[in-house]
C-alpha positions as CSV (number, residue, x, y, z in Angstrom):
1,M,131.5,85.5,20.4
2,K,133.4,85.4,23.7
3,I,137.1,86.0,23.7
4,E,138.8,85.2,27.0
5,S,142.4,85.7,28.1
6,S,142.4,82.4,29.8
7,A,142.9,79.9,27.0
8,K,142.9,76.2,27.8
9,P,146.2,74.5,27.3
10,A,146.5,71.8,24.6
11,G,147.2,69.1,27.1
12,A,144.8,68.0,29.8
13,P,145.4,69.2,33.3
14,F,147.5,66.9,35.4
15,V,145.4,64.7,37.7
16,N,147.0,61.9,39.6
17,E,144.5,59.6,41.3
18,A,145.1,56.6,43.4
19,R,142.1,54.5,44.3
20,A,141.6,51.2,46.1
21,H,141.0,48.4,43.6
22,P,137.3,47.3,43.5
23,S,138.4,43.7,44.2
24,A,140.3,44.8,47.4
25,K,139.0,43.6,50.7
26,A,136.4,45.8,52.4
27,S,138.5,45.8,55.6
28,A,141.6,47.2,53.8
29,P,142.2,50.9,54.4
30,S,141.3,53.0,51.4
31,S,144.0,55.3,50.0
32,D,142.2,57.8,47.8
33,E,144.5,60.6,46.7
34,V,143.9,63.3,44.1
35,Q,146.5,65.9,43.1
36,L,145.4,68.8,40.9
37,S,147.6,71.1,39.0
38,A,147.6,74.8,39.7
39,L,145.7,75.5,36.5
40,S,142.9,73.1,37.4
41,A,142.6,74.6,40.9
42,Q,142.4,78.0,39.3
43,L,139.7,76.8,36.8
44,S,137.7,75.1,39.5
45,G,137.7,78.4,41.5
46,A,136.4,80.2,38.5
47,D,133.1,78.2,38.8
48,D,132.1,80.3,41.8
49,E,132.0,83.5,39.7
50,Q,129.2,84.5,37.4
51,A,129.9,83.5,33.7
52,F,128.8,87.0,32.6
53,D,127.6,90.4,33.8
54,A,123.9,90.6,33.0
55,N,123.8,94.4,33.4
56,R,126.7,94.8,31.0
57,V,124.9,92.5,28.5
58,S,121.7,94.6,28.6
59,E,123.8,97.8,28.2
60,I,125.4,96.4,25.1
61,K,122.1,95.1,23.8
62,Q,120.6,98.6,24.2
63,A,123.5,100.2,22.5
64,I,123.1,97.9,19.5
65,S,119.4,98.6,19.4
66,D,120.1,102.4,19.5
67,G,122.8,102.1,16.8
68,R,125.5,103.6,19.0
69,F,127.5,100.4,19.6
70,T,131.0,100.6,18.0
71,I,133.6,97.9,17.6
72,N,137.3,98.6,18.3
73,A,138.9,96.3,15.8
74,G,142.4,97.3,16.9
75,A,141.7,96.3,20.5
76,I,140.2,93.0,19.4
77,A,143.2,92.3,17.1
78,D,145.7,93.2,19.9
79,R,143.9,90.8,22.4
80,L,143.7,88.0,19.8
81,I,147.5,88.3,19.1
82,A,148.3,88.3,22.8
83,S,146.1,85.3,23.3
84,A,147.9,83.5,20.4
85,K,151.3,84.4,21.9
86,E,150.3,83.0,25.3
87,L,149.1,79.8,23.7
88,V,152.3,79.3,21.7
89,Q,154.4,80.0,24.8
90,S,152.5,77.6,26.9
91,Q,152.9,74.9,24.3
92,R,156.7,75.5,24.1
93,Q,157.0,75.2,27.8
94,A,155.1,71.9,27.9
């Protein structure tokens, strides 16, 4: 299970797009315009980064195999509550 601090908002990112109509004449100048929200720009920049750290995954895998992997339930609960608060705040602002 993967818990991230960057939760997707309930609404879709704002994308305004103006395109020339397919029936428009070929000689007419095209006016393609796309405007992305700050969140969508941030998310598209995240694609450049690796989705996970393979070395960290193998360390955790080895710790589980050795029986020395421990779970900090308090830290997980704190992060889950913080994530829920962020989600509620973002929905109230929208």
